[in-house]
N, C-alpha and C positions, 0 to 999 in steps of 0.2 A: 695609430695614426689614421686620420681620415683619408678616404679614397676618393679621388676626383671623379667627376662624372665621366670624363674621357677614359680614365683608367678602368672604371667599371664597364664601360662599353667594350673596351679591348678584352677584359677578362671574360665577359659573356661570350664574345666571339671566339676566344681561344678555347673555352671549355666546350662549346658546341662543336667546334671543329675537331677537338681531340676525342670527344665522345663518338663522333661520326667515323673518324679515320684511325684512331688509335696510334697516331704518330706525333712526335713532338712538332709543335707549330712554330714556324719561322716568322720573322718580321715581315717578309715580303707577302707571304700568304695572309697574314693577319691584316696588313694594310688593305689588301684586296677584299677580304671578307667584311671589314668594317665600312668600306666605301668612303673613307675619309681621305681627303687630299692632303696627306702629310708626308714629309720626307722620311726616308728610311732611318735617318738619325733620330728624328722625333719619336718614331715608333719604338726604336731600340731603347730610348730613354724611358718611355712609358713602361716597357717591359721590365727594365731594370728597377723601376719604382715598385712594380708589382712583386718582383722577386725580393726586394728589400723588405716588403711587407709580409713575406712568407706565403704569398698567394699562388705563386708559380715557382717552378724549379727548372734548372737546366741539367738534363741528364748528361753525363760525361761523354756519351757517345754522339751527341748531337748539339748543334747550335740553337736548336729550337727549344721551346719551353713546354712543360706539361703542368696541369693543375696540381696543387698540393691538396691535402685534406682540408686545410683552411680555405683554399680557393673554391673547392667544391661546396663547402658549407656556405660560404658567402653567396655563391651562385644559386644554390637550392633555396636559401632563405630569402634572398632579395632580388634575384635576377631571373628566376625561372618563370617561363610562361607555360603553364600546364595546358596540354592539348587534350580536349575531351576525347573519349574513346569513339571510334568510328561505329556507325550503325552495325556494320558487319561484326565487329568485335563484341558488341553488346548482344546481338542476336545469337552469336556463337556461344557465348557464355550462358545466356538464358535457356536455350533449348537443350543444353547438356545436363542441366540439373533435373533429375528425375525425383519429383516430390514423393514418390512411392517408396524410394530407397531408404535404408536405415541410415543413422547418423554417420557411421564409419564410411559407408559407401559415398555419401555426399561429401565428406571431408576429402576422401581420396580423389573424387571427381574435381573438387576445387583445386587441389594441388596440381593435378594434371593439366587443368585449364590454365592456371597461372603460368605454368611452365611452357605450355604450347603456344600461348599468345605472346608472351614476352621473350621467349627463347632464352630464359634464365632458369634457375632452380626455384620451383614453387614449394612453399612450406606452409602447412596448416596444422595448427594445434587442435587436438581432439577437444570437444566441448568439456568444460569443467563446470561442475555444479557445486553450489555452496554446501549442499547436504545430500549425502548418499546413504540411504537407510537399508539396514538388513530387513528383508521382507520374509524370506522363507528358505529353509534348507531341506533337501531330501537326500536320503541315503538308500541306494538300491543295490541289491546283491547281483553280482555277475558270476560267471563260471570261474573256476580255478582260484578261489579265495580272493576275488577282486570285488571292489566296491566302487560304484559310481556315485560321486558326491556332486550335487547340483545346488548352487546358490543363486537366488533371485534377489535383486535389489530394487529399491523404489524407482530407479531410473529405467527399469525395464531390462536391465542388463542381466544376462544369464552366464554364469561362470561354472564350468564343470571340470572334473578331474577324475581319472580312473586310478585307483590306488590298490596295490597288492597288500593284502593283510596277512598276519601270521596264522590265521585260521579262518575258516568259513563262518560267517555270521548269518543267522536266519533272517528272513524278512521282518519278523516281529522284533528281533533284537535291534535291527537297524531303524525300524520305525520308532522304537522306544528312545533310541539315542537322538534321532532327529527331533522328536517331540520335546525332549529335554532341552535341546539347543534353541528351538523355536520359542519355547515358553520363556526362556531367559532373555533372548536377544531380539525378538521381533519388535520392530519399531525404533530400535536404537541406531544411532549414527555408526557407520562402518568403522570410523576411527576409534570410537569408544569400545566397540565390540572387540576390535583387535587388541586393545590394551588389556581388556578383561581376559581374553583368551591367553595372551602372553603370561599374564599373572597366574592363571590356572595351571599352565604348563610348567611354570617355574616352581610353584608351590603345590605339589600334589596333595590333594585332600585325602585323608584316610578313608573317607566314606565314598570315594569315587572309584568305581570298579574299572577294570581294563577296557571294557566296551566304551564307557563314557570318556575315558582318557583318550581313546583312539578317535572318538567322535570330535573331541575338542581339538585334537591335532589336525584332523581333516578340515574342520571349520577354519582353523587358523590359516592353513595354506590357501584356502579359497578366499577368505577375507583379505589376506595380504595381496592377492591378485586383484581383487575388486578395488582395494584402496590405491593401488599403483596405477592411477588413471592418467598421469601426465605422459603424454606421448604426442607424436606428430607424424604426419605423412610428408615425405619429401620426394618430389618428382623432378626429373630433368637435370640431375647432377651432371650428366655428360655434356649438356649444353655449354658448361663453363670451359670445356676443353677447346671451344672455338675462339676463345680470347687469348691472344698471344701472351699477355702478362700473367696468365694463370695456367698456361699449357705445359710447363715443364713437368717432368715425371714426378719430381720431388714435391712440387706445389700441388699437383693433382692428388697425389697420395695423401698429403696432409688434409686437403679439403675433404676427400672421401672418408678419411678417418673421422673427421668432425661430423660428417653427415651420418656415419654409421653409429657413433656413440650418442649423438643427439643431445647429450646432457647440457653442454654449454649453449647450444642453440635454443633449447627449451628455456634455459635461464634467461637468455636475452628476450625471448618472446614473453616470458613471465613479467619482465619489467614493463611491458607495453599494456598489460591488462588494465591498469588504472589510468592510462593516458588517453587524452582526447585526440581524435583525428588520426591522420597518417603520421607515423614516426619514421625517421630516416637516420640510420647509423652509417656513417661513412668511415671506412678504414678502421683505425684503432679506436674510434668512438664506441665500438661495440664492447671494448674491454676484453676481447678474445683474440689472442695473437694469431691464431690460425686463419682468422678472417681479416687480417690486417690489410689485404689487398682487395677486399670486397666491401660492398655496401648492402645493407638490408633495408628494404622498404616494407613497413608493416602497418597493419591497422587491426583493431579489435572487431569482432562480430558479436551481435547481440541476439538474444532470444527473449521475447517478452520484456524488453527494455533492460535486460540484465546481460552484462558482458560475460560470455562463457568461453571465449577463446580468441586467438590471434592468428592471422594469416599474413602472408607476404611473399616476397621474392628475395633471393640472394643472387648477386651477380657482381661483376667487377665494379670498381669505383666509377668507371666511365660508362655505366649503364645509361640508357636513355630515360632520364628521370621524368621528363615532361610527358612521356607516354606511359611509363610504368606506374606512376603514382595514381592516375585515375583508374587504371585497370585493377589495381589492388583494391581501391575503394569500392568500385562497382562489384567486384567479385565478393567482397565481404557482405554487401547488401543483398546480393542474390543468394548467397549461401544461407544467410540469416532467414530470408523469406522461405527457402526450401525447408530448413529445419523447423520453422514454425508450423508448416503444413504437415 
């Protein structure tokens, strides 16, 4: 059904008031906020129309109305007036990015900044690269029959692990094993390397001695770590406890479980990789039941015109969208600039 201009005017006022106060909005308050000279009966009729359209709902504990997910969606898509970030916000964001820091430090900084400025939970996906290549592996002897295995990839990442072995290996034996692995795998995609290593471990070759088998097992563990690149930093989860609709112990426990596991949140962020501009998931639109009372505002960040990750904020559905959206957008641009340098 079409929504009249007057009804849209009332919906906008209702959503803005509910975002600000977090309380159901009554007809008297709404008439005052809209500045229209209408009778209380007329206002109630407009609100009834909005309720029939599924844009607002009446909580059983109050005569006032609150926005539904559909109401928020109409508000965000058609009625929202985005407020540019203040100079103080932009200055605070820009000065905190240390271009000398490594990628993980910059990602952590971005999540903390998003959380600090919006007073919500900031989430930033680690940069993802299309191709991560096996560059070199080293095996170094330590005391007490231990070996230090070091893997370097084309992205400059270094992965290492200390492993207890069944016997001591001499430096020359470990060098021989590392040379064997480097000769076979240098320059190959990490995913392909892992498949080959899994195959070697499943089908032991008769001509492969125990040292080489041990080296293959060590390499497999390191390559698996290097391949498991999907992760994100989340900061400011406790900010959500300030919102009454999320503050029950059961609700907070569920949200913190979601933040700890990350898997579903990463799945949502993954859906935004190929999207243009800011993406907004309101309530159940995320497809994740534990975030049914929350909204996510996300956008991708780019390095050399290639999308490598997604960042955003998680908060209640009544978050201040007009302020949050530009903050998320500016943070993505500043993070991308810092990563390029």
